[in-house]
C-alpha positions as CSV (number, residue, x, y, z in Angstrom):
1,M,0.0,0.0,0.0
2,N,3.0,2.3,0.4
3,P,3.6,4.6,-2.6
4,A,7.0,4.4,-4.4
5,G,9.7,6.1,-2.5
6,R,8.3,5.5,1.0
7,T,9.2,2.3,2.8
8,R,7.6,2.9,6.2
9,L,4.3,4.2,7.5
10,P,4.6,6.6,10.4
11,L,3.4,4.2,13.1
12,E,5.1,1.1,11.6
13,G,6.7,-0.8,14.5
14,V,4.1,0.3,17.1
15,K,2.3,-2.7,18.6
16,V,-1.2,-2.4,20.0
17,A,-3.3,-5.0,21.9
18,D,-6.8,-3.8,21.3
19,F,-9.1,-5.3,23.9
20,S,-11.9,-2.8,23.2
21,W,-15.2,-3.3,21.5
22,I,-18.1,-1.4,19.9
23,G,-17.2,2.3,19.3
24,V,-14.6,4.5,20.9
25,G,-11.8,2.0,21.4
26,P,-12.0,0.3,18.0
27,I,-12.1,3.7,16.2
28,T,-9.1,4.8,18.1
29,A,-7.2,1.7,17.3
30,K,-8.3,1.8,13.7
31,A,-6.6,5.2,13.4
32,L,-3.3,3.7,14.6
33,A,-3.7,0.6,12.4
34,D,-4.4,2.5,9.2
35,H,-1.2,4.5,9.8
36,G,1.0,1.5,10.1
37,A,0.7,0.1,13.7
38,T,0.3,-3.6,14.2
39,V,-3.0,-3.8,16.0
40,V,-4.2,-7.1,17.4
41,H,-7.9,-6.9,18.1
42,I,-8.8,-9.4,20.9
43,E,-12.4,-10.6,20.7
44,T,-14.7,-13.5,21.4
45,D,-18.0,-15.0,20.2
46,N,-19.3,-15.3,23.7
47,P,-20.5,-12.6,23.4
48,A,-19.3,-11.2,20.1
49,D,-18.8,-7.5,19.6
50,R,-22.3,-6.1,19.3
51,L,-21.4,-4.3,16.1
52,R,-20.8,-7.7,14.5
53,Q,-24.4,-8.5,15.2
54,V,-26.5,-5.5,14.5
55,G,-26.1,-4.8,10.8
56,P,-26.1,-3.4,8.2
57,F,-25.2,-6.8,6.7
58,K,-23.8,-7.2,3.3
59,D,-26.6,-8.2,0.9
60,N,-29.0,-8.3,3.9
61,I,-27.6,-11.7,4.8
62,P,-26.8,-11.7,8.6
63,G,-23.5,-13.1,9.7
64,I,-20.9,-12.4,12.3
65,N,-18.4,-11.4,9.6
66,R,-20.9,-9.6,7.4
67,C,-21.6,-6.4,9.3
68,Q,-20.0,-3.2,7.9
69,F,-20.7,-1.3,11.1
70,F,-18.0,-3.4,12.6
71,G,-16.0,-3.3,9.4
72,A,-15.8,0.4,9.2
73,F,-14.3,0.7,12.8
74,N,-11.8,-2.1,12.5
75,T,-9.8,-1.8,9.2
76,S,-6.1,-2.7,9.1
77,K,-6.3,-4.9,12.2
78,L,-5.5,-8.6,13.0
79,S,-8.2,-10.5,14.9
80,V,-7.4,-13.0,17.7
81,Q,-10.3,-15.0,19.3
82,L,-9.6,-15.3,23.0
83,N,-11.7,-16.3,26.0
84,L,-10.7,-13.8,28.7
85,K,-12.9,-15.7,31.3
86,N,-10.7,-18.7,30.9
87,E,-7.3,-19.1,32.6
88,A,-5.6,-20.2,29.4
89,G,-7.1,-17.3,27.5
90,R,-5.8,-14.9,30.1
91,A,-2.4,-16.4,30.0
92,I,-2.3,-15.5,26.3
93,A,-3.6,-12.0,27.1
94,H,-0.6,-11.7,29.5
95,R,1.7,-12.5,26.6
96,L,0.0,-9.8,24.5
97,L,0.5,-7.3,27.3
98,S,4.2,-8.2,27.4
99,W,4.4,-7.8,23.6
100,C,2.6,-4.6,23.0
101,D,3.5,-0.9,23.3
102,I,-0.1,0.1,23.8
103,A,-3.0,-1.8,25.4
104,L,-6.5,-0.4,25.0
105,D,-9.8,-1.4,26.5
106,S,-13.3,0.2,26.6
107,F,-15.0,-1.8,29.3
108,T,-16.8,-0.6,32.4
109,A,-14.4,0.9,35.0
110,G,-12.5,-1.8,36.8
111,T,-13.3,-4.7,34.4
112,M,-9.7,-5.3,33.3
113,A,-8.4,-5.3,36.8
114,S,-11.1,-7.7,37.9
115,I,-9.9,-10.3,35.4
116,G,-6.2,-9.9,36.1
117,L,-5.4,-7.6,33.2
118,G,-5.3,-4.2,34.9
119,Y,-2.5,-1.7,34.7
120,D,-0.8,-3.0,37.9
121,I,-0.4,-6.4,36.3
122,A,0.4,-5.0,32.9
123,R,3.3,-2.9,34.1
124,T,4.9,-5.8,36.0
125,L,4.8,-7.7,32.6
126,N,5.9,-4.7,30.6
127,P,7.2,-1.7,32.6
128,D,7.0,0.9,29.9
129,I,3.6,-0.1,28.6
130,I,1.1,2.6,27.7
131,M,-2.3,1.4,28.9
132,V,-5.6,3.1,28.0
133,S,-9.0,2.6,29.6
134,T,-11.9,4.5,28.0
135,C,-15.4,4.3,29.3
136,L,-18.5,6.5,29.8
137,L,-17.5,8.5,32.9
138,G,-13.9,7.5,33.7
139,Q,-12.2,5.1,36.1
140,S,-12.9,7.1,39.3
141,G,-15.7,9.0,41.0
142,P,-19.2,8.1,42.3
143,A,-20.6,7.3,38.8
144,R,-17.6,5.3,37.5
145,R,-19.5,2.0,37.4
146,L,-22.2,3.4,35.1
147,A,-22.1,1.4,31.9
148,G,-23.5,2.8,28.7
149,Y,-23.1,3.8,25.1
150,G,-22.6,6.9,23.1
151,Y,-26.4,7.7,23.3
152,H,-26.1,7.9,27.0
153,A,-23.0,10.0,27.0
154,A,-24.6,12.4,24.5
155,A,-27.6,12.7,26.8
156,L,-25.4,13.2,29.9
157,S,-23.2,15.7,28.1
158,G,-26.2,17.9,27.2
159,F,-26.5,17.3,23.4
160,Y,-30.0,16.0,23.7
161,E,-31.1,19.1,25.6
162,I,-30.0,21.4,22.8
163,T,-31.0,19.3,19.7
164,G,-34.5,19.5,18.3
165,W,-37.4,21.9,18.7
166,D,-38.4,23.5,22.0
167,D,-42.0,22.3,21.8
168,R,-41.0,18.7,21.3
169,P,-39.1,16.1,23.4
170,P,-35.3,16.1,23.1
171,G,-34.3,14.7,19.7
172,G,-30.6,14.1,20.2
173,P,-27.9,14.0,17.5
174,F,-27.9,11.1,15.1
175,N,-26.3,7.8,16.3
176,A,-24.0,7.3,19.3
177,Y,-22.6,10.8,18.8
178,T,-19.8,10.8,21.4
179,D,-18.4,7.6,20.0
180,T,-17.1,9.6,17.1
181,I,-15.8,12.5,19.3
182,A,-13.8,10.7,22.0
183,P,-11.5,8.7,19.6
184,R,-10.1,12.0,18.1
185,F,-8.9,13.1,21.6
186,L,-7.7,9.6,22.5
187,A,-5.6,9.0,19.4
188,T,-4.0,12.4,19.9
189,T,-3.3,11.6,23.6
190,L,-1.7,8.3,22.5
191,M,0.6,10.1,20.1
192,A,1.7,12.3,23.1
193,A,2.2,9.3,25.3
194,L,4.4,7.6,22.6
195,D,6.5,10.7,22.3
196,H,6.8,10.9,26.1
197,R,8.0,7.3,26.2
198,R,10.4,7.9,23.4
199,R,12.0,10.8,25.3
200,T,11.8,9.4,28.9
201,G,11.4,5.6,28.6
202,E,8.3,5.9,30.8
203,G,4.9,4.3,30.1
204,Q,1.6,5.7,31.3
205,F,-1.9,4.9,32.2
206,I,-4.5,7.0,30.4
207,D,-8.0,7.2,31.8
208,Q,-10.5,8.7,29.4
209,A,-14.1,9.7,30.3
210,Q,-16.0,9.9,27.0
211,M,-18.5,12.4,28.5
212,E,-15.6,14.8,29.3
213,A,-14.3,14.6,25.7
214,A,-17.8,15.4,24.4
215,L,-18.1,18.5,26.6
216,H,-15.4,20.2,24.5
217,F,-17.9,20.3,21.7
218,L,-20.3,22.3,23.9
219,S,-17.8,25.0,24.9
220,P,-19.9,28.0,23.8
221,E,-22.9,26.7,25.8
222,L,-20.8,26.0,28.9
223,L,-19.2,29.5,28.7
224,D,-22.6,31.1,28.2
225,V,-24.0,29.6,31.4
226,Q,-20.8,30.4,33.3
227,V,-20.8,34.1,32.4
228,S,-24.4,34.9,31.9
229,G,-26.4,32.2,33.6
230,H,-28.2,31.4,30.3
231,S,-28.8,27.7,29.8
232,A,-29.1,26.7,26.2
233,R,-32.3,25.0,25.0
234,R,-33.6,23.2,21.9
235,N,-34.2,25.9,19.2
236,G,-34.6,24.0,16.0
237,N,-32.5,25.5,13.2
238,F,-32.1,28.9,14.8
239,D,-28.7,30.4,14.7
240,P,-27.6,33.4,16.7
241,V,-25.8,34.9,13.7
242,A,-27.1,33.5,10.5
243,V,-30.6,34.5,9.3
244,P,-32.2,33.0,7.3
245,H,-30.8,29.7,8.5
246,D,-32.9,26.6,7.7
247,A,-33.5,23.6,5.4
248,Y,-35.9,24.3,2.6
249,P,-37.9,21.8,0.4
250,C,-36.8,21.1,-3.2
251,V,-38.2,19.1,-6.1
252,G,-38.9,15.5,-5.3
253,T,-39.8,13.5,-2.2
254,D,-38.1,14.6,1.0
255,E,-35.4,16.6,-0.9
256,W,-34.0,19.6,0.9
257,V,-31.3,22.3,0.7
258,A,-29.8,24.1,3.7
259,I,-29.2,27.8,3.4
260,A,-27.3,29.9,6.0
261,V,-27.0,33.7,5.4
262,E,-24.5,35.3,7.7
263,T,-24.0,38.7,6.2
264,D,-26.0,41.4,4.5
265,E,-23.9,40.8,1.3
266,Q,-25.0,37.2,1.3
267,W,-28.6,38.2,1.8
268,R,-28.4,40.5,-1.3
269,A,-26.8,37.6,-3.2
270,L,-29.6,35.3,-2.2
271,C,-32.2,37.9,-3.3
272,H,-30.5,38.2,-6.7
273,A,-30.3,34.4,-7.1
274,M,-34.1,34.3,-6.4
275,G,-34.7,36.9,-9.2
276,E,-35.2,39.9,-6.9
277,P,-38.7,39.0,-5.7
278,A,-40.8,42.0,-4.6
279,W,-41.2,40.8,-1.0
280,A,-37.4,40.8,-0.5
281,A,-37.2,44.5,-1.6
282,D,-38.5,45.6,1.9
283,P,-35.7,47.8,3.4
284,A,-36.4,46.3,6.8
285,L,-34.9,43.1,5.6
286,D,-31.5,44.7,4.8
287,T,-30.2,44.0,8.3
288,A,-30.0,40.9,10.3
289,A,-32.2,42.3,13.0
290,G,-34.9,43.1,10.4
291,R,-34.6,39.6,8.9
292,R,-34.8,38.0,12.3
293,A,-38.0,39.9,13.1
294,A,-39.6,38.6,9.8
295,V,-37.9,35.1,9.7
296,E,-41.2,33.1,9.5
297,H,-42.3,35.1,6.5
298,I,-38.8,34.9,4.9
299,D,-38.7,31.1,5.4
300,R,-42.1,30.6,3.7
301,E,-41.0,32.7,0.7
302,I,-37.7,31.0,0.3
303,G,-39.4,27.6,0.6
304,A,-41.8,28.6,-2.2
305,F,-38.7,29.4,-4.4
306,T,-36.6,26.3,-3.5
307,V,-39.4,23.8,-4.0
308,Q,-39.2,24.6,-7.7
309,H,-35.6,23.4,-8.0
310,E,-33.6,20.2,-7.8
311,S,-31.5,20.2,-4.6
312,R,-28.0,19.7,-6.1
313,A,-28.5,22.1,-8.9
314,L,-29.8,24.7,-6.5
315,M,-26.9,24.2,-4.1
316,L,-24.4,24.7,-6.9
317,M,-26.3,27.8,-8.2
318,L,-26.4,29.4,-4.8
319,Q,-22.8,28.6,-4.0
320,A,-21.8,30.2,-7.3
321,A,-23.7,33.3,-6.3
322,G,-21.9,33.5,-2.9
323,V,-24.6,32.1,-0.7
324,P,-23.7,29.3,1.8
325,A,-25.9,26.4,0.8
326,G,-25.7,22.6,0.8
327,M,-28.1,19.9,-0.3
328,V,-29.2,17.5,2.4
329,Q,-27.5,14.3,1.3
330,R,-28.4,10.7,2.0
331,S,-25.9,7.9,2.5
332,S,-26.4,6.9,-1.1
333,D,-25.6,10.4,-2.2
334,H,-22.2,10.2,-0.5
335,L,-21.1,7.3,-2.6
336,E,-21.6,9.4,-5.7
337,D,-20.5,12.7,-4.3
338,P,-18.1,14.3,-6.8
339,Q,-15.9,15.9,-4.1
340,L,-15.6,12.6,-2.2
341,L,-14.9,10.7,-5.4
342,H,-12.2,13.2,-6.4
343,R,-10.5,12.9,-3.0
344,Q,-10.9,9.1,-3.1
345,F,-12.5,9.1,0.4
346,F,-14.0,5.7,-0.1
347,R,-11.5,2.9,-0.6
348,R,-12.8,-0.3,-2.1
349,L,-11.3,-3.2,-0.2
350,E,-11.8,-6.9,-0.8
351,H,-13.2,-8.6,2.3
352,P,-12.9,-12.4,2.5
353,E,-16.6,-12.9,3.2
354,M,-18.4,-9.7,2.0
355,G,-16.4,-9.2,-1.2
356,E,-15.6,-5.7,-2.3
357,I,-16.7,-3.0,0.2
358,P,-16.3,0.8,0.1
359,D,-14.5,1.6,3.3
360,E,-14.3,5.2,4.6
361,G,-10.9,6.9,4.6
362,H,-9.7,9.5,7.0
363,Q,-10.7,13.1,7.2
364,F,-7.3,14.4,6.1
365,R,-4.5,13.8,3.6
366,I,-0.8,13.6,4.6
367,S,1.7,14.2,1.8
368,G,4.1,11.4,1.0
369,Y,2.0,8.4,1.7
370,D,-1.4,6.8,1.5
371,N,-3.1,7.1,4.9
372,G,-6.2,5.2,4.1
373,P,-7.2,1.7,5.3
374,R,-4.5,-0.8,4.4
375,F,-6.8,-3.9,4.4
376,P,-10.4,-4.7,5.4
377,A,-11.6,-5.5,8.9
378,P,-10.9,-9.1,9.9
379,C,-13.2,-12.0,10.2
380,L,-13.6,-13.2,13.8
381,G,-10.4,-14.9,14.9
382,E,-9.0,-14.8,11.4
383,H,-5.4,-14.3,12.5
384,T,-5.4,-16.2,15.8
385,F,-2.8,-18.8,14.8
386,D,-0.6,-16.3,13.0
387,V,-0.5,-13.9,16.0
388,L,0.2,-16.7,18.5
389,A,3.0,-18.1,16.4
390,D,4.5,-15.2,14.6
391,H,4.0,-12.3,17.1
392,L,4.0,-14.1,20.4
393,G,6.5,-16.8,19.5
394,M,4.4,-19.7,20.7
395,D,5.4,-23.1,19.3
396,M,2.9,-25.7,17.9
397,D,2.7,-27.6,21.2
398,E,1.9,-24.4,23.2
399,I,-0.7,-23.4,20.7
400,A,-2.3,-26.8,20.7
401,E,-2.4,-26.9,24.5
402,A,-3.9,-23.5,24.8
403,M,-6.6,-24.3,22.3
404,A,-7.3,-27.6,24.1
405,N,-7.7,-25.7,27.3
406,G,-10.3,-23.4,25.8
407,A,-8.1,-20.3,25.4
408,C,-9.5,-19.4,22.0
409,G,-13.2,-20.0,22.6
């Protein structure tokens, strides 16, 4: 996968034992794996990672190796099937802790220690290990044992309170929102920990509370309540600066375009793009304050204009006129999006069971090498023998004995 002239990826040689499952941990480890780290994903079928079980399944055929939800979060990894409830399985886990530079888990606080794989044990096996535990609310405090998913963290963080319309129940952001926030902080923290170890020889224990990571995305709201006492509420598509600021209907079923006018110049450009309608000539609308006072009328008139146009064509026309606008895209639109196609955001990888799958790339490009996924997510336990033999140095008799004792169940 490396382009000509480059022989090493930036994280090549970094070894990661990924005990995590579902969202935050796997996404973090994926970032390391895609950039060259050797990431061994430790998993079981009792129970299997929930993302292996929930879909979407390739061709709508359920199967533990056919879910692209799991696939998207676990590219470029090796999979080892281990039973961590079993003494023989934990013995192999100890070998992995001795082998790795980074160990990562995303279980409820205290789980790794309870099964003999906590940081105190890990650093006796590997004194300079970097160990990461990420969970909903962190490893300490009165609520540390609260288990949950990104939906719960989004609610606790306050995203649900500010998403939706004030006359309706909290809507919440789409999906397990904080599961996509926390890994960005955690991957950066791990880079700092690796640099610290390179300079000092010291390992570290990193305790991440996913809710705390999410709060950084609510900084304006937190500052507002600190300095003014104002607590943000759900307010639909209202924006304190842009007006008009909404999604408007277009030709077709459930087709929309979003328009956000931040300046008086953009307002004049929008009026021109709409053909200088008589209603928009009202001088009161020349200022943001005037437009805000008449926003319901403006929204109706803009909607009457946009509903005559196809969403993508209207988006391009408004953008060319200097008006911030974007069509409301579906997932199917993304696969055909000309900008994403140009940047090769989707990488088509050949999965051993699902066949060719478009896997998402990263949100950036780094000059000099291809930083996309190197290979597709593994099937459950696909690399168990190879990892035990080639990475942990176990001989055939040791592997056979471990398997006979239920280590790999």
